Every structure is written in structure tokens, then in C-alpha cells.
LUMVEX-43721 format. One record per atom (N, C-alpha, C, O): residue in one letter; y, z, x. Coordinates in steps of 0.1 Angstrom, whole numbers, padded with zeros to 4 digits, always signed. Example, Ala and Ser with C-alpha at 12.3 -4.5 7.8 and 13.67 -1.06 7.14 Angstrom:
2
A-0057+0078+0132 A-0045+0078+0123 A-0033+0078+0132 A-0033+0085+0142 S-0022+0071+0128 S-0011+0071+0137 S+0000+0079+0129 S+0011+0080+0134 
# end
This chain:
300
M+1594+1416+0466 M+1596+1417+0451 M+1586+1407+0444 M+1581+1410+0433 V+1584+1395+0450 V+1575+1385+0444 V+1561+1391+0444 V+1554+1390+0434 Q+1557+1398+0454 Q+1544+1404+0455 Q+1543+1415+0444 Q+1532+1416+0438 T+1553+1423+0442 T+1553+1433+0431 T+1551+1427+0418 T+1543+1432+0409 V+1558+1416+0415 V+1556+1409+0402 V+1542+1404+0400 V+1536+1405+0390 L+1537+1398+0411 L+1523+1392+0410 L+1513+1403+0408 L+1503+1401+0401 Q+1514+1414+0416 Q+1505+1425+0415 Q+1505+1431+0401 Q+1494+1436+0396 A+1516+1430+0394 A+1517+1435+0380 A+1511+1425+0370 A+1510+1428+0358 G+1507+1414+0375 G+1501+1404+0366 G+1511+1396+0358 G+1507+1390+0348 V+1523+1396+0361 V+1533+1389+0354 V+1534+1375+0360 V+1539+1373+0371 T+1529+1365+0353 T+1529+1351+0358 T+1538+1341+0350 T+1540+1330+0355 E+1543+1346+0339 E+1551+1337+0331 E+1566+1340+0334 E+1571+1351+0334 A+1573+1329+0338 A+1587+1330+0343 A+1596+1337+0333 A+1604+1345+0337 E+1594+1335+0320 E+1603+1341+0310 E+1601+1356+0309 E+1609+1362+0302 K+1590+1361+0314 K+1587+1375+0313 K+1591+1383+0326 K+1591+1395+0326 V+1595+1376+0336 V+1598+1382+0349 V+1610+1391+0347 V+1610+1403+0352 A+1621+1386+0341 A+1633+1394+0339 A+1631+1407+0331 A+1636+1418+0335 D+1622+1407+0321 D+1619+1419+0313 D+1611+1429+0322 D+1613+1441+0321 F+1602+1423+0330 F+1595+1432+0339 F+1604+1439+0349 F+1602+1451+0352 L+1613+1432+0355 L+1622+1438+0365 L+1630+1449+0359 L+1634+1458+0367 K+1633+1448+0346 K+1641+1459+0340 K+1633+1472+0339 K+1639+1483+0337 T+1620+1471+0340 T+1612+1484+0340 T+1611+1491+0353 T+1607+1502+0354 L+1615+1484+0364 L+1614+1490+0377 L+1626+1499+0381 L+1637+1496+0375 P+1625+1508+0389 P+1636+1517+0394 P+1647+1508+0400 P+1644+1498+0407 R+1659+1512+0398 R+1670+1504+0404 R+1669+1502+0419 R+1672+1492+0424 A+1665+1513+0426 A+1664+1512+0440 A+1654+1502+0445 A+1656+1496+0456 Q+1645+1499+0437 Q+1634+1489+0440 Q+1639+1474+0437 Q+1634+1465+0443 V+1648+1473+0428 V+1652+1459+0423 V+1666+1455+0429 V+1666+1445+0436 A+1676+1463+0426 A+1690+1458+0430 A+1697+1468+0439 A+1706+1463+0446 G+1693+1480+0440 G+1700+1490+0449 G+1713+1495+0442 G+1716+1491+0431 Y+1719+1503+0450 Y+1731+1510+0445 Y+1744+1503+0450 Y+1755+1506+0445 G+1743+1495+0460 G+1755+1488+0465 G+1761+1497+0476 G+1757+1508+0479 G+1771+1491+0483 G+1776+1498+0495 G+1792+1498+0496 G+1797+1502+0506 N+1798+1494+0485 N+1813+1495+0486 N+1818+1509+0485 N+1812+1518+0479 S+1830+1511+0492 S+1836+1524+0490 S+1845+1525+0478 S+1847+1514+0472 P+1849+1536+0473 P+1853+1538+0459 P+1865+1530+0454 P+1876+1529+0461 C+1863+1524+0443 C+1874+1518+0435 C+1869+1518+0420 C+1858+1513+0417 T+1876+1525+0412 T+1872+1527+0398 T+1883+1521+0389 T+1895+1524+0391 T+1880+1514+0378 T+1890+1510+0369 T+1887+1517+0355 T+1876+1519+0351 V+1898+1520+0348 V+1897+1526+0335 V+1906+1517+0326 V+1918+1515+0329 T+1900+1512+0315 T+1907+1503+0307 T+1907+1508+0292 T+1897+1513+0288 S+1918+1507+0286 S+1919+1511+0272 S+1911+1502+0263 S+1908+1491+0267 A+1908+1506+0251 A+1900+1498+0242 A+1906+1485+0238 A+1900+1475+0237 S+1920+1485+0238 S+1927+1473+0234 S+1928+1464+0246 S+1930+1452+0244 G+1925+1469+0258 G+1927+1461+0270 G+1941+1459+0275 G+1943+1453+0285 N+1950+1466+0268 N+1964+1465+0272 N+1968+1474+0284 N+1979+1471+0290 T+1961+1484+0286 T+1964+1494+0297 T+1952+1495+0306 T+1941+1498+0302 Q+1954+1493+0319 Q+1944+1495+0329 Q+1949+1503+0341 Q+1960+1499+0346 M+1942+1513+0345 M+1945+1520+0358 M+1934+1517+0368 M+1922+1516+0364 I+1937+1516+0380 I+1928+1515+0391 I+1928+1528+0399 I+1939+1532+0403 I+1917+1534+0402 I+1917+1546+0410 I+1911+1543+0423 I+1899+1539+0425 D+1919+1544+0434 D+1916+1542+0448 D+1914+1528+0452 D+1911+1519+0443 G+1916+1525+0464 G+1916+1512+0470 G+1905+1510+0480 G+1908+1504+0491 G+1893+1515+0477 G+1882+1513+0487 G+1878+1498+0487 G+1884+1490+0481 S+1867+1495+0494 S+1863+1481+0496 S+1860+1474+0483 S+1860+1462+0482 G+1857+1482+0473 G+1854+1476+0460 G+1866+1469+0453 G+1864+1461+0445 I+1878+1473+0458 I+1890+1466+0451 I+1891+1452+0455 I+1898+1444+0449 R+1884+1448+0466 R+1885+1434+0470 R+1879+1425+0459 R+1885+1415+0456 L+1867+1429+0454 L+1861+1421+0444 L+1869+1421+0431 L+1870+1411+0423 L+1875+1433+0428 L+1884+1434+0416 L+1895+1424+0417 L+1899+1418+0408 G+1901+1423+0429 G+1912+1414+0432 G+1908+1399+0428 G+1916+1392+0423 Y+1896+1395+0432 Y+1891+1382+0429 Y+1891+1380+0413 Y+1895+1370+0408 E+1886+1390+0407 E+1885+1390+0392 E+1898+1389+0386 E+1901+1380+0377 L+1908+1397+0390 L+1921+1397+0384 L+1929+1384+0387 L+1937+1380+0379 S+1926+1378+0398 S+1933+1366+0402 S+1929+1354+0393 S+1936+1344+0394 R+1919+1355+0386 R+1915+1344+0377 R+1924+1344+0364 R+1924+1335+0356 G+1932+1355+0363 G+1941+1356+0351 G+1956+1356+0355 G+1960+1348+0363 L+1964+1365+0349 L+1978+1365+0352 L+1982+1368+0366 L+1992+1363+0371 F+1973+1375+0374 F+1977+1378+0388 F+1976+1366+0396 F+1984+1364+0406 G+1967+1356+0393 G+1967+1344+0400 G+1979+1335+0397 G+1982+1326+0405 Q+1986+1338+0386 Q+1998+1330+0383 Q+2011+1337+0387 Q+2022+1333+0385 G+2009+1349+0394 G+2021+1357+0398 G+2028+1364+0386 G+2040+1366+0387 K+2020+1367+0376 K+2026+1374+0364 K+2019+1387+0361 K+2020+1392+0350 G+2011+1392+0371 G+2004+1404+0369 G+2011+1417+0373 G+2020+1417+0381 E+2006+1428+0367 E+2012+1441+0370 E+2001+1451+0371 E+1994+1454+0361 A+1998+1456+0382 A+1987+1465+0385 A+1992+1479+0387 A+2003+1482+0392 H+1983+1489+0384 H+1986+1503+0386 H+1975+1510+0393 H+1964+1512+0388 I+1977+1514+0406 I+1967+1519+0415 I+1970+1534+0417 I+1981+1537+0423 F+1961+1543+0413 F+1963+1557+0415 F+1954+1562+0427 F+1942+1559+0427 F+1960+1569+0437 F+1952+1573+0448 F+1948+1588+0447 F+1957+1596+0443 T+1936+1591+0450 T+1931+1605+0451 T+1936+1611+0464 T+1941+1622+0464 H+1934+1604+0475 H+1938+1608+0489 H+1938+1596+0498 H+1936+1585+0493 F+1940+1598+0511 F+1943+1587+0519 F+1933+1586+0531 F+1936+1581+0541 H+1920+1590+0529 H+1910+1587+0539 H+1907+1572+0539 H+1909+1565+0528 W+1903+1567+0550 W+1901+1552+0552 W+1892+1546+0541 W+1894+1535+0537 D+1882+1553+0537 D+1872+1547+0528 D+1879+1545+0514 D+1873+1537+0506 H+1890+1551+0511 H+1897+1549+0499 H+1909+1540+0500 H+1916+1537+0490 L+1911+1535+0512 L+1923+1526+0515 L+1919+1513+0520 L+1927+1503+0519 I+1907+1512+0525 I+1903+1500+0533 I+1903+1487+0526 I+1905+1476+0533 G+1902+1487+0513 G+1903+1475+0505 G+1916+1469+0502 G+1918+1458+0499 I+1927+1478+0503 I+1940+1474+0499 I+1945+1461+0507 I+1951+1452+0500 P+1944+1460+0520 P+1949+1448+0526 P+1941+1435+0523 P+1945+1424+0526 F+1930+1436+0515 F+1922+1425+0511 F+1922+1423+0496 F+1913+1417+0490 F+1932+1429+0489 F+1934+1428+0475 F+1943+1417+0472 F+1955+1418+0474 I+1937+1405+0468 I+1944+1393+0467 I+1958+1393+0459 I+1968+1388+0463 P+1958+1401+0448 P+1970+1401+0440 P+1982+1406+0447 P+1994+1403+0444 I+1980+1413+0458 I+1992+1419+0465 I+1999+1409+0473 I+2010+1411+0478 F+1993+1397+0475 F+1999+1387+0484 F+2006+1376+0475 F+2012+1367+0481 I+2004+1376+0462 I+2009+1366+0453 I+2023+1369+0448 I+2025+1379+0441 P+2033+1361+0451 P+2047+1363+0447 P+2048+1364+0432 P+2041+1356+0425 G+2055+1373+0427 G+2057+1375+0412 G+2049+1387+0407 G+2053+1392+0396 N+2038+1390+0413 N+2031+1402+0409 N+2038+1415+0412 N+2046+1415+0422 T+2035+1425+0405 T+2041+1439+0407 T+2029+1448+0409 T+2020+1449+0400 I+2029+1455+0420 I+2018+1465+0422 I+2024+1479+0422 I+2031+1483+0432 H+2021+1487+0412 H+2026+1501+0411 H+2015+1509+0418 H+2003+1508+0415 V+2020+1518+0427 V+2010+1527+0434 V+2015+1542+0431 V+2027+1545+0432 Y+2005+1550+0429 Y+2008+1564+0425 Y+2000+1574+0434 Y+1989+1571+0438 A+2006+1585+0436 A+1999+1596+0443 A+2007+1609+0441 A+2019+1609+0439 V+2000+1620+0442 V+2007+1633+0442 V+2014+1635+0456 V+2025+1640+0457 Q+2006+1631+0466 Q+2011+1632+0480 Q+2024+1624+0482 Q+2024+1612+0479 P+2034+1630+0489 P+2047+1623+0490 P+2047+1612+0501 P+2056+1604+0501 E+2036+1611+0510 E+2036+1602+0521 E+2031+1588+0517 E+2028+1580+0526 L+2030+1585+0504 L+2024+1572+0500 L+2031+1560+0506 L+2025+1551+0511 P+2045+1560+0506 P+2052+1548+0512 P+2049+1547+0527 P+2047+1536+0532 E+2047+1558+0534 E+2044+1558+0548 E+2030+1552+0550 E+2027+1545+0560 I+2021+1556+0541 I+2007+1551+0542 I+2007+1536+0541 I+2000+1529+0549 F+2014+1530+0532 F+2014+1515+0530 F+2021+1509+0542 F+2017+1498+0546 A+2031+1515+0547 A+2038+1509+0559 A+2028+1509+0571 A+2029+1499+0579 T+2019+1518+0572 T+2009+1519+0583 T+1998+1508+0580 T+1994+1502+0590 L+1994+1507+0568 L+1983+1497+0565 L+1988+1483+0568 L+1980+1475+0574 F+2000+1480+0565 F+2005+1466+0567 F+2014+1466+0580 F+2026+1463+0579 R+2008+1469+0591 R+2015+1470+0603 R+2006+1465+0615 R+1995+1469+0615 K+2011+1457+0624 K+2003+1453+0635 K+2002+1465+0644 K+2011+1473+0645 P+1991+1467+0651 P+1979+1458+0652 P+1968+1461+0641 P+1957+1455+0642 F+1971+1469+0631 F+1961+1471+0621 F+1959+1459+0612 F+1948+1457+0607 F+1970+1452+0609 F+1969+1441+0600 F+1980+1431+0603 F+1992+1435+0606 P+1978+1418+0602 P+1988+1408+0607 P+2000+1406+0598 P+2010+1401+0602 V+1998+1410+0585 V+2009+1408+0575 V+2017+1421+0574 V+2011+1431+0570 A+2030+1420+0576 A+2038+1432+0575 A+2041+1435+0560 A+2041+1426+0552 L+2044+1448+0558 L+2047+1452+0544 L+2058+1444+0538 L+2058+1440+0526 A+2068+1441+0545 A+2080+1433+0540 A+2076+1419+0537 A+2084+1413+0529 N+2065+1414+0542 N+2061+1400+0539 N+2051+1398+0528 N+2046+1387+0526 L+2047+1409+0522 L+2038+1408+0510 L+2045+1400+0499 L+2057+1401+0497 G+2037+1392+0492 G+2043+1384+0481 G+2046+1393+0469 G+2057+1391+0463 A+2038+1403+0466 A+2040+1411+0454 A+2051+1422+0457 A+2053+1426+0468 K+2057+1427+0446 K+2066+1438+0447 K+2058+1451+0446 K+2050+1453+0438 I+2060+1460+0456 I+2054+1473+0456 I+2063+1484+0450 I+2074+1485+0455 V+2059+1491+0440 V+2067+1502+0434 V+2059+1515+0436 V+2048+1516+0432 Y+2066+1525+0442 Y+2060+1538+0445 Y+2063+1548+0435 Y+2075+1549+0430 H+2053+1556+0431 H+2055+1567+0421 H+2049+1580+0426 H+2037+1579+0430 Q+2056+1590+0427 Q+2051+1603+0431 Q+2048+1611+0418 Q+2057+1614+0410 L+2035+1616+0417 L+2031+1623+0405 L+2033+1638+0407 L+2032+1643+0419 E+2035+1645+0396 E+2036+1660+0397 E+2023+1666+0395 E+2016+1662+0385 P+2019+1676+0403 P+2006+1682+0400 P+2004+1688+0386 P+2013+1695+0381 R+1993+1685+0380 R+1989+1691+0367 R+1999+1688+0356 R+2001+1695+0347 T+2007+1677+0358 T+2017+1673+0348 T+2013+1659+0342 T+2012+1650+0350 P+2012+1658+0329 P+2008+1645+0323 P+2018+1634+0327 P+2030+1636+0327 Y+2012+1622+0329 Y+2020+1610+0332 Y+2016+1600+0321 Y+2004+1597+0320 Q+2025+1593+0315 Q+2022+1584+0305 Q+2022+1570+0311 Q+2032+1565+0316 L+2011+1563+0310 L+2010+1549+0314 L+2005+1541+0302 L+1993+1541+0299 G+2014+1534+0295 G+2009+1527+0283 G+2002+1536+0273 G+2008+1545+0268 E+1990+1532+0270 E+1982+1540+0260 E+1976+1552+0266 E+1970+1560+0259 M+1977+1554+0279 M+1970+1565+0286 M+1979+1576+0290 M+1990+1574+0294 T+1973+1588+0289 T+1979+1600+0294 T+1971+1605+0306 T+1959+1608+0304 I+1977+1605+0318 I+1970+1607+0330 I+1975+1620+0337 I+1987+1621+0339 T+1966+1629+0340 T+1970+1642+0346 T+1962+1644+0359 T+1950+1644+0358 P+1969+1647+0370 P+1962+1649+0383 P+1959+1664+0384 P+1968+1673+0381 Y+1947+1667+0388 Y+1943+1681+0391 Y+1937+1681+0405 Y+1931+1671+0410 Q+1939+1692+0412 Q+1934+1693+0426 Q+1919+1695+0427 Q+1913+1703+0420 L+1914+1688+0437 L+1899+1689+0440 L+1898+1697+0453 L+1908+1701+0459 D+1885+1699+0457 D+1882+1708+0469 D+1879+1698+0480 D+1867+1694+0481 H+1888+1696+0489 H+1887+1686+0500 H+1895+1691+0512 H+1905+1697+0510 P+1890+1688+0524 P+1897+1692+0536 P+1912+1688+0536 P+1921+1696+0540 D+1915+1675+0532 D+1928+1671+0531 D+1932+1670+0516 D+1923+1668+0508 P+1944+1672+0512 P+1948+1672+0498 P+1942+1660+0490 P+1944+1649+0494 C+1935+1663+0479 C+1929+1653+0471 C+1930+1657+0457 C+1928+1668+0453 W+1933+1647+0448 W+1935+1649+0434 W+1926+1641+0425 W+1925+1629+0427 G+1920+1648+0416 G+1913+1641+0405 G+1922+1637+0394 G+1933+1642+0393 Y+1917+1629+0385 Y+1925+1624+0374 Y+1918+1626+0360 Y+1906+1623+0359 K+1925+1632+0351 K+1920+1633+0337 K+1928+1623+0329 K+1940+1623+0328 V+1920+1614+0323 V+1926+1603+0315 V+1923+1604+0301 V+1911+1604+0297 Q+1933+1605+0292 Q+1931+1606+0278 Q+1937+1593+0271 Q+1948+1590+0273 C+1928+1587+0263 C+1932+1574+0257 C+1923+1571+0245 C+1911+1574+0246 D+1928+1566+0234 D+1920+1562+0223 D+1911+1574+0218 D+1900+1572+0212 G+1916+1586+0219 G+1909+1597+0214 G+1897+1601+0223 G+1888+1609+0218 R+1896+1596+0235 R+1885+1598+0244 R+1891+1603+0257 R+1903+1601+0260 T+1883+1610+0265 T+1887+1616+0278 T+1878+1613+0289 T+1866+1615+0288 F+1883+1608+0300 F+1876+1605+0312 F+1882+1613+0323 F+1894+1614+0325 S+1873+1620+0331 S+1877+1627+0343 S+1871+1621+0356 S+1859+1619+0356 H+1879+1619+0366 H+1875+1614+0379 H+1875+1625+0389 H+1886+1629+0393 C+1864+1629+0394 C+1863+1641+0403 C+1856+1637+0416 C+1845+1641+0419 V+1863+1629+0424 V+1859+1624+0436 V+1871+1623+0446 V+1881+1617+0441 D+1871+1627+0458 D+1861+1634+0466 D+1863+1649+0463 D+1874+1654+0463 T+1852+1657+0462 T+1853+1671+0461 T+1841+1678+0466 T+1829+1673+0464 E+1842+1689+0472 E+1831+1697+0477 E+1827+1707+0466 E+1817+1713+0467 A+1836+1708+0456 A+1833+1718+0445 A+1830+1732+0451 A+1821+1738+0446 T+1839+1737+0460 T+1837+1750+0464 T+1842+1760+0454 T+1838+1772+0454 R+1850+1756+0445 R+1854+1764+0433 R+1845+1759+0421 R+1846+1747+0418 T+1838+1768+0416 T+1829+1764+0405 T+1831+1772+0392 T+1829+1767+0381 T+1834+1785+0393 T+1836+1793+0382 T+1849+1790+0375 T+1858+1784+0381 R+1851+1794+0363 R+1863+1791+0356 R+1875+1799+0362 R+1886+1794+0363 A+1872+1811+0367 A+1882+1819+0373 A+1887+1812+0386 A+1899+1811+0389 E+1877+1807+0394 E+1880+1801+0407 E+1888+1788+0405 E+1898+1785+0412 L+1884+1780+0395 L+1891+1767+0392 L+1905+1769+0387 L+1914+1761+0389 G+1908+1780+0380 G+1921+1784+0375 G+1928+1772+0369 G+1924+1767+0359 P+1940+1768+0374 P+1948+1758+0368 P+1942+1744+0368 P+1947+1735+0361 D+1931+1742+0376 D+1924+1729+0376 D+1912+1729+0367 D+1905+1719+0366 L+1909+1739+0360 L+1898+1740+0351 L+1899+1729+0340 L+1889+1723+0336 P+1911+1725+0334 P+1911+1715+0324 P+1906+1702+0328 P+1902+1694+0319 L+1905+1699+0341 L+1899+1686+0345 L+1885+1685+0340 L+1880+1673+0339 Y+1878+1696+0339 Y+1864+1696+0335 Y+1861+1699+0321 Y+1849+1700+0316 Q+1871+1701+0313 Q+1869+1705+0299 Q+1873+1694+0289 Q+1882+1687+0291 G+1865+1694+0278 G+1868+1684+0267 G+1866+1670+0272 G+1874+1661+0269 V+1856+1667+0280 V+1854+1654+0287 V+1843+1646+0281 V+1832+1652+0279 D+1846+1634+0278 D+1835+1625+0272 D+1827+1618+0284 D+1815+1617+0282 L+1834+1615+0294 L+1827+1609+0306 L+1834+1614+0319 L+1846+1614+0320 M+1826+1618+0328 M+1831+1624+0341 M+1824+1616+0352 M+1811+1615+0352 S+1831+1611+0362 S+1825+1607+0374 S+1827+1618+0384 S+1837+1625+0386 F+1816+1621+0392 F+1815+1633+0400 F+1809+1629+0414 F+1800+1621+0415 D+1814+1635+0424 D+1810+1633+0438 D+1795+1637+0440 D+1791+1648+0436 A+1787+1628+0445 A+1773+1631+0448 A+1768+1625+0461 A+1758+1619+0462 Q+1777+1627+0471 Q+1773+1621+0484 Q+1761+1627+0490 Q+1754+1621+0498 Y+1758+1640+0488 Y+1748+1647+0494 Y+1737+1653+0485 Y+1740+1654+0473 T+1726+1656+0490 T+1717+1665+0483 T+1722+1679+0485 T+1731+1681+0493 L+1717+1689+0478 L+1721+1702+0479 L+1719+1708+0493 L+1728+1714+0499 L+1708+1705+0499 L+1705+1709+0513 L+1715+1703+0523 L+1721+1710+0532 E+1718+1690+0521 E+1728+1684+0530 E+1742+1690+0528 E+1749+1692+0538 Q+1746+1693+0516 Q+1759+1699+0514 Q+1760+1713+0521 Q+1770+1716+0526 L+1749+1720+0521 L+1749+1733+0528 L+1750+1732+0543 L+1755+1740+0550 E+1746+1720+0548 E+1746+1717+0562 E+1760+1712+0566 E+1764+1712+0578 K+1767+1706+0557 K+1780+1699+0560 K+1792+1706+0552 K+1799+1700+0544 V+1793+1719+0556 V+1804+1726+0549 V+1818+1721+0554 V+1820+1718+0566 N+1827+1720+0545 N+1841+1715+0547 N+1841+1700+0550 N+1851+1695+0556 W+1831+1693+0546 W+1831+1678+0548 W+1838+1671+0535 W+1841+1660+0536 G+1839+1679+0525 G+1846+1674+0513 G+1838+1667+0503 G+1844+1659+0495 H+1825+1668+0503 H+1817+1661+0493 H+1806+1671+0487 H+1803+1681+0493 A+1801+1667+0476 A+1793+1676+0468 A+1779+1670+0466 A+1776+1659+0470 A+1771+1677+0458 A+1757+1673+0454 A+1757+1672+0439 A+1765+1679+0432 A+1749+1664+0433 A+1749+1662+0419 A+1746+1674+0411 A+1751+1677+0400 V+1737+1683+0417 V+1733+1695+0410 V+1746+1704+0407 V+1746+1711+0397 I+1755+1704+0416 I+1767+1712+0414 I+1775+1706+0402 I+1780+1714+0394 G+1776+1693+0402 G+1783+1687+0390 G+1776+1690+0377 G+1782+1691+0367 L+1762+1690+0378 L+1755+1692+0366 L+1757+1706+0361 L+1758+1709+0349 D+1758+1716+0370 D+1761+1730+0366 D+1774+1731+0358 D+1775+1737+0348 I+1784+1724+0364 I+1797+1724+0358 I+1797+1717+0344 I+1802+1722+0334 G+1790+1706+0344 G+1789+1698+0332 G+1782+1705+0321 G+1786+1704+0309 L+1771+1712+0324 L+1764+1719+0314 L+1772+1731+0308 L+1772+1733+0296 R+1779+1738+0317 R+1787+1749+0312 R+1799+1744+0304 R+1802+1750+0293 E+1805+1733+0308 E+1817+1728+0301 E+1814+1718+0290 E+1823+1713+0284 K+1801+1715+0288 K+1797+1706+0277 K+1802+1692+0279 K+1807+1686+0269 V+1802+1687+0291 V+1806+1673+0294 V+1795+1664+0287 V+1783+1667+0289 K+1799+1654+0280 K+1790+1646+0273 K+1782+1636+0282 K+1770+1634+0280 R+1789+1630+0291 R+1783+1620+0300 R+1788+1621+0314 R+1800+1625+0316 M+1779+1619+0324 M+1784+1620+0338 M+1778+1608+0346 M+1766+1604+0343 V+1785+1603+0355 V+1780+1593+0365 V+1783+1598+0379 V+1795+1602+0382 F+1773+1599+0387 F+1775+1604+0400 F+1776+1593+0410 F+1768+1584+0411 I+1787+1594+0418 I+1791+1583+0427 I+1794+1588+0441 I+1792+1600+0444 H+1800+1579+0449 H+1804+1582+0463 H+1791+1586+0471 H+1791+1596+0478 H+1781+1577+0470 H+1769+1580+0478 H+1771+1578+0493 H+1780+1571+0497 D+1764+1586+0501 D+1765+1585+0515 D+1763+1571+0520 D+1752+1566+0518 P+1773+1565+0527 P+1771+1551+0532 P+1759+1550+0542 P+1754+1539+0544 A+1754+1561+0548 A+1743+1560+0557 A+1730+1561+0549 A+1719+1560+0556 S+1730+1564+0537 S+1718+1565+0529 S+1712+1552+0525 S+1719+1542+0521 T+1699+1551+0525 T+1692+1539+0520 T+1691+1540+0505 T+1693+1551+0499 D+1688+1529+0498 D+1686+1530+0483 D+1675+1540+0480 D+1676+1547+0470 A+1665+1540+0488 A+1653+1549+0485 A+1658+1564+0486 A+1654+1572+0478 K+1667+1567+0496 K+1672+1581+0497 K+1680+1585+0486 K+1680+1596+0481 I+1689+1575+0481 I+1697+1578+0469 I+1689+1581+0457 I+1691+1590+0449 A+1678+1572+0456 A+1669+1574+0444 A+1662+1587+0445 A+1660+1594+0435 E+1659+1592+0457 E+1652+1605+0459 E+1662+1616+0455 E+1658+1626+0448 A+1674+1615+0458 A+1684+1625+0455 A+1686+1625+0439 A+1688+1636+0434 E+1686+1613+0433 E+1687+1613+0419 E+1674+1619+0412 E+1676+1626+0402 A+1663+1617+0418 A+1651+1624+0413 A+1651+1639+0414 A+1647+1646+0405 Q+1657+1644+0425 Q+1658+1658+0427 Q+1668+1664+0417 Q+1666+1675+0411 A+1679+1657+0414 A+1689+1661+0404 A+1682+1661+0390 A+1685+1670+0382 R+1674+1651+0387 R+1667+1651+0374 R+1657+1662+0373 R+1657+1668+0362 A+1650+1666+0384 A+1641+1677+0383 A+1649+1690+0381 A+1645+1699+0373 Y+1661+1692+0387 Y+1669+1703+0385 Y+1674+1704+0371 Y+1674+1715+0365 Y+1679+1693+0366 Y+1684+1693+0352 Y+1673+1697+0342 Y+1676+1704+0333 N+1661+1691+0344 N+1650+1694+0335 N+1646+1709+0336 N+1643+1716+0326 S+1647+1715+0348 S+1643+1729+0350 S+1653+1738+0344 S+1649+1748+0338 Q+1666+1734+0344 Q+1676+1742+0337 Q+1674+1743+0322 Q+1676+1753+0316 H+1670+1732+0316 H+1668+1731+0302 H+1655+1739+0299 H+1655+1746+0288 K+1645+1738+0307 K+1633+1746+0304 K+1635+1761+0305 K+1630+1769+0297 Q+1643+1765+0315 Q+1646+1779+0317 Q+1654+1784+0305 Q+1652+1795+0300 A+1664+1776+0300 A+1672+1780+0289 A+1663+1782+0277 A+1665+1791+0269 K+1654+1773+0275 K+1645+1773+0263 K+1636+1786+0264 K+1634+1792+0254 R+1631+1790+0276 R+1623+1802+0277 R+1632+1814+0274 R+1627+1824+0269 N+1645+1813+0277 N+1654+1825+0274 N+1660+1824+0260 N+1669+1832+0257 H+1655+1814+0252 H+1660+1812+0238 H+1675+1809+0238 H+1682+1814+0230 E+1679+1802+0248 E+1693+1797+0249 E+1694+1782+0247 E+1684+1775+0249 N+1706+1778+0243 N+1708+1764+0241 N+1717+1758+0251 N+1728+1762+0253 L+1712+1748+0258 L+1720+1740+0268 L+1723+1727+0262 L+1714+1721+0255 P+1735+1722+0264 P+1738+1708+0258 P+1731+1698+0266 P+1727+1700+0278 D+1729+1686+0260 D+1723+1675+0267 D+1734+1667+0273 D+1744+1664+0267 I+1732+1662+0285 I+1742+1654+0292 I+1735+1640+0295 I+1724+1640+0300 D+1741+1630+0291 D+1737+1616+0294 D+1742+1613+0308 D+1754+1610+0309 W+1734+1613+0318 W+1739+1611+0332 W+1731+1602+0340 W+1719+1599+0337 C+1737+1596+0350 C+1730+1587+0359 C+1737+1587+0373 C+1748+1592+0374 F+1730+1581+0383 F+1737+1578+0395 F+1743+1564+0394 F+1736+1555+0390 G+1756+1563+0398 G+1763+1550+0397 G+1759+1540+0407 G+1753+1543+0417 H+1763+1528+0405 H+1761+1517+0414 H+1772+1507+0413 H+1780+1507+0404 D+1774+1498+0423 D+1784+1488+0423 D+1784+1480+0410 D+1773+1475+0406 G+1795+1478+0404 G+1796+1470+0392 G+1792+1477+0379 G+1793+1470+0369 L+1789+1489+0380 L+1785+1497+0367 L+1797+1497+0358 L+1808+1500+0361 E+1794+1494+0345 E+1804+1495+0334 E+1799+1504+0324 E+1788+1503+0319 I+1808+1513+0319 I+1804+1523+0309 I+1814+1523+0298 I+1826+1524+0301 D+1810+1521+0286 D+1819+1521+0274 D+1818+1536+0268 D+1807+1541+0267 I+1830+1541+0264 I+1830+1554+0258 I+1832+1551+0243 I+1844+1548+0239 P+1822+1552+0234 P+1824+1548+0220 P+1832+1558+0213 P+1835+1557+0201 
# end
């Protein structure tokens, strides 16, 4: 990186940061390697939901512990999409769960959530038994496609296309809507195919969508439960989604490979707009990007 800066002729220290901002993310900071954990917070800050407990929840735990959770006065709400290891692996390393006085609410459509936690906190998998955790664990089973009220948020689970049952979440709050669509292979794409799960993709201000593969890789890995960004873009364009962030990158991919997949998606997006223009059709513009660890997005 030093060589890149020098080759560009940037020799003044105060100008280095501005120069680095002009470089592609893959070249400067990369996309990160944590497995999924997403937080959604209301504008007031009074309501926060956590989606999934991948390895990213460990860092979130450190952040939360600097506040009420570190004092044993915190109350967390963790919603699970499904129970594959990459979405659970951070839970035993989530510091607030060990602090007496905290309350950890956990939610899922799947009824086996208590069994999952009993397995996570059981020898030989982990040295601390479920009964010995400091925090109180409260289990909630959600009804499919039925709104659940959490403080200022209305949260509705819709089914995704995954080998094991997996549920996305549509979150409505402050007059804005966020949809979380990970993990999904998106084998259902038309409105008719999506049927009762179509509302997950409609009237959305911001959508996170699975982009583990390129389109070619998705064709090679049928029934693996993951999608390509171009599939999400097709749905987003049709349903007029305003913003999209593509996440759940393949853990085996280098930053350069993810950047290449992003470039392929950009080429596809641009080609769709050019084709629509030639056909005298109007396609909506979507503000979209490939996500990275620590990304924060405000919905104005």
C-alpha cells in the first residue's frame, strides 16, 4: 500500500487519507470475514433488533458491554433466520450473555430454538452449561408471516429458499422498511412463485440480499442455499427497492474475487438499464453496494 501511495505521487501525510478513499475497497480495507450478524436500530435508539449470531456478534458484544450490558442492566433481542453454524457460532462468545442481570430474548419461527441453545452450551462443545449463564434467556416462537411488535418495530418473518427452513425479516419502523433476505437461493423469483412471501420484497427502502456466489457459481451449486447479486437486482428492479446491500460473501473468496463479483453485478445492472432505454422503458434506479464488516447505513 505504501508503494501504491508513493507511485501516485502522494507525499504529504495529510493527503494520504483522502487518496486512500479514492481506491477500491478491496485494495484498501477488504470486505472482512465475519459470518452474519446484523443490527437494526430505530431512529430514537430505543429499539434494537439483532439478526443472527454469526461471528460478528462477538464484536457487537464488546460494544454493548460498554453500556448497560456491562452493568447487568441490558436487554437484547436476537432474531434467528436459521440454525446453520455460521449463524450461531458467535453466540457462545457474546459477552452480555454471561453477565448476571442481563436479559437475552431470542426469537425464531422454528420451534427447536431452546434445543439449539442447550446444544450450544453443552460439553464438549462449550465449557459453560446453559444453566450457568449469567443472563436470563427468554425464548419466543414467531408465527410465519405474522407481524410481531418489538417496541417501535413491526417485524414479520417470511420464508426464504434454503435447504433447511430459513426465514427473512421485514422490519417496519419510523415510516421506513428494511428487509433482510439472507440465506436464500432465490429459486422463487416471479410474483406468482413467491406467493405469500412476496411482501418481503415490496415497499422496501433498504434490503440486504444474499450474494455468496457469482451467477455461474450459483448454477454450479444448486440447492446450496445461496444466491448471486444479479438475482437480487432483478427482484429489486421489478419491485422498486430503493437501496440494496449484498452480503454473506463466500468465506473462501479473496477480496479481489468479491470485488470482481461486484463488478460483474455492476455491468449487469448497467446493461439492464441500457436495454430498458433502448426499449423506451423506465427502470428504477437502485442505490446498491456489496457490504463489508462494520458497514452502517442510515435510512433517511
